[in-house]
N, C-alpha and C positions, 0 to 999 in steps of 0.2 A: 424574366431573369433566370439564368441557368442555376439550378440547385448545386450546392457544394457536395461532391461525392465523397462520402466518409466511409472508410473501411473500419467497422467496429469489431474489434477482436475480443472474444470472450471465452470463458471456459478454462482450458489449460489442464495440464497434467499434475499440478501441485495439489496439496491437501486442501487448498482454498478454491478448488474448482466450483463447488456449489455456491459459494459467496460471490464469485465472479459472475455467475449466471444471474444471480439476484441483482447485482449491481447493473448488469446490462439491461435487465428488465426495467429497472427504475429509469435508466437513461432512455430506453425506448418509450416509456410513458411520458417523458418530459422533453423529447426531441421535437423541434419544430420541423415537420416534414414538408412544410411549405418552402423552407429555406435550405434544408439538407436532405440529401438522398442517401440513406444508409445502406451499406452492403454488410450484412451480418455474417461474420466469419467465426464460426464456432470451432473450438479445439476440444476434442474428446479427452477423457481421462487418459486414454492410451496414447494421445498425441496426434491423432488424425485430424486434419483440417477439412472443413467443408463450408461451402457457401449455402446459407439457409435463409428461411423467410424471417427469422427473428429468434430471440432467446426465450421461446415459450417452454413449457415444462417438458415437451416431447420433441424438442428441436432435432435431436439426433436421429429420429425415426421418421421425419416428415419430408423425405425426398430431397435432402440437400445434395449438392454435387461436390465432389472432391475439388479443392482449390488450395492454392498456395500463393504466398507473396513471392514475386519474382525478384531475385537479387539483381537481375539485369535492369539497369536504370532506364533503358529505352522503353521498357514495358510500363514502368511507373504504376504498378498496381498488381493485379491478380492474374494468375494462370488458372483457368477453370477447365476441368476435364470435360470433353465431349466424347461422343461415340468414336469419332475419328480425330484424335489429336486434342489440341487445347484451343480455347479462345482466350483472348486477353480482355481484361476489364481495367480501364484506366481510372485511377483514383486521384483525388486532389490531396488527401491526407488520411492519416490513420488515427484511430482512437483506441489504444490498447487497454481495454477494461480487464486487466489481468492482475491477480494478486499472488504474492508469494514467489516461489522458485519459478524460473523461466518466464516470469511476468514482470517482476520488479527488480530483478538482479542484473539487468543489462543484456540478457540474452535476446529478448524480442527487440529491444532497442538497437542492438547491433544489426539484426536482420533488416530493420527499417532503415538504418543508416546505409546499408548496402543497396537497398532498393531505391534510395533517393527520395523516399516519401517523407514529407513533413509529418511529425507525430506529436501528440499531446504528451506532456510529462517530461520527467527528468531524462537526461542523456545517459549514455552507457556508463561513464565513470561514476557519476553521482548515484545511479541506480545500484551498481555493484557495491559501492562504498556504504551506502545506507543499509543495504541488505545484510552486510557483515557487521554485526553490532560491535565487535571488538575493534575493527578498523575505524568505524564511525566514532567510537569513544576516543581513540587516539587523536584523530583529527580535531574533534571538538575540544579536547583538552588543550591542544596547541593554540586554539582560538580563545582560551581562557574560560571555557565552559566547564562547569563541574559535572562529573560523571560518577557513578558508583565505582568503588574499588572492585576489581575483577581479576580472574585468572582464566586462561584458556587451556583446555584439555584436548589434546589431539586424539586422532582416531585410536591409536595404540597406546595412548598415555593413561596415566593413573594419577590419583591425587591422594595425599595423606589426610584422611578424614580427621585425624586428631589435630591438625594444624589450622583448621578452619574455625572461624567465630560465627556461631549460629545465631539466628536463622540466616540462610542464604537462599538465593534462587539459582536453580540449575536450568539452563535453557539451550536449545540449539542456537549456534551463533548466526546461522543463515536460514531463518525460517520465518514465516509470517504468522500473524495473530499470536495466540498463546499455545499453539500446538507443541506438545513436548515439554512444556514449562512446569516445573515443580517447585514448591516452597519446601525447603528441607529444614526441619526443626532440630535435628541432631544427627550424629554420625551414622547411626543405624539405618537412616533413610537415604544415605547418599548414593549407594550402589544402584538402588532401584531408580533413583532420579536420573543418574547418568545413562542408564539403559533406556529410559523413556525418551530422553533428549536425543540419543543416538539413533532412534527410529527415524528421525527427521534430518539429521545432519551428523557427519562424522566429526565436525568441529563443535565442541561444547564449551559454553561459558559458565563459570560459577561466579556470581556477583553478590555483593553484600545487599541485604535488605535495607532500603532507605525508608526510614519512618517519615510519614507525612501523607499528603494528599496526592492522588494522581490527577494531573491536569493535562489538557491538550490545547493546541492552537492550530487552526487551519490557515494555510497561506496559499495565495494565488499570485502567479506572475513571475516576472524576470526583470533583471536590471534594477534601476533605481526606484521604480514605482511598483511596489507590492501591495496587494490587498491582504490585510491581516484580519482574519475572521475573529469572531468572539472566542473567548476562552471558555472551556467547559471544565467541569470537575466530575470525577467518577466517585459517586457515593456508594460505599461498600457496607453491606450489612454484616458480612462475615467472609472469611477466606481472602482470596486475592482475585483480581480482575481477570476473567477468562472470556475473551470475546470469541464468538462464533462456535462455542462448544455446546450450546444448548440445542435440543432437537428442533425447537421452533422459536428462534430468537426474536421473531416479529412480535411475539406476545410478551416479551420482556425477559430480563435475566433473572436467574434465581437469587443472585446476591448483589446486583449493582443497578444503579440508575444514573442517568446523565443529567447534570444540572447545567443548563445553558441560559443565560450567562452564568459563569461560576459564581458562587456565593462567597466571594473574597473581596477584600478592599480594593479601591481604585488603584492604590499604589502597587499592590501585589499584582493586579491585572496588568498594569503597565510593565512591570518587571517581567512577568511571564511572556508577554507579547514581544518585548524587546529581546529576551533571550531566545525565543523561538525564531525570530528574524535573524539573529546572529548565527544560530545553528544552520538555518536554511542556506544562508549565504556561504558559510564556512565549508559546508559539504557540497557546494556547487549545485544545489537544487534549482530547478526551473519548472515552470508550468504550474505545478501544484504539489503539495505535500502536507501531511499532518504531523506535527511535531509533538510527541508525547514526553511529558516531564513529570518530575516529582516536585512538590512544593513542601518544604520542611517547615516545622513549627517556628524556626527562627528566621524564616523568610528566604532561605536559599532555594534557588531553582536548579534542579539537577536533571540532566538529560536521561531519558529512558530509551526512546527509539524514534526513528523517523520512518514514516510510511510514504513511499514515493508515488504510489497510486492507492490512496485510501479507499475504503469501501464507499459505495454510492447507493447502498440499499435503503429501504424505507426506514431502517432503524440505525443507520450508520451515523457516526459522529461528525465527519467532515461536512456533509451537506447541511446538517443541523447548525453547525457553527457558522457557516457561510450565510444561511438563511437568517440567523439571528443578527448578522451584520448587514442585512439588507440585500442579500444576493441569493434569491431562491434558485432551485436547481435549473429551471429553463434558462435563466439569465447566466448562471454559472457555465452551462454548456456553451452558450453563445460566446462568452468571454474566452473560454478555452479554444474554441474553434478559430475565432478571429485573431487571437494572439498567435496561434500556431501558423496560420496562413500568412499573417503579416511578417512574422519573423522567418518564415520559410525553413523551419527547423524540423 
């Protein structure tokens, strides 16, 4: 039987580059190479593409060859540089293991659409929509989903610090993880928080702090039949949840742990899962996503954000929630591949 040729794209030039490499490593450790033939396509921090042997720690220096996805659909895959010209490598599909800007915002998805390659994950529109939290909130509200109250500050804009009710969160509107996010307790901290957020995006959001628990739900699939993973809860000892900010997150966070399944009632678990499914469908997601929400003391479920290609590292939430629902990572990869090839998207 011929193996399925998968172009696994990882790295990228966003601030989440190292997380993407770790996610790709975990996929490499769980990929059935008897069924799948991976072509590892690494993108450096500067944006250079290369075909390499895998996402090991020194992949950029191990003799990879420059390669790019061909937007020419007749190629249906890669153009790989040789000493004299290029050779083509035909692929069956792509697995873009990219997080943050240029990975989850519709950019790589647009290139894959041009190339004619089926790919895992959300399409162009849903990726762009979910990346921009302010737009995602507007669409979610139209579907009857509660969101935090918020305002948007443009690149050249300012805000009257006296008019805000503290505490608030200041964050880049279009960035991944918690890079550039600050919890602001009073007006004297606002200017510094805006400056920190603008390091990652010119569009900044200021949103109310929602009291309650942070919960998440992993979702897999498309159409009427979705796999809804277990719900988790982020248990905080102090401060606020900041993922991927530690120097060695594999050893644990300094202020948070994940409880899977979440230690909440069955009724609240059903409510969280139903809300996550509504959000997933309203935003046009497909393939996979992790929906992060707040669960208030009075039982309201409030949208926080949607990650259209969540982390797949050894410490990531999405694979843990799916494993708790009976779908370990090797089986999850199989589902993603078969679903993508079946739907030809």
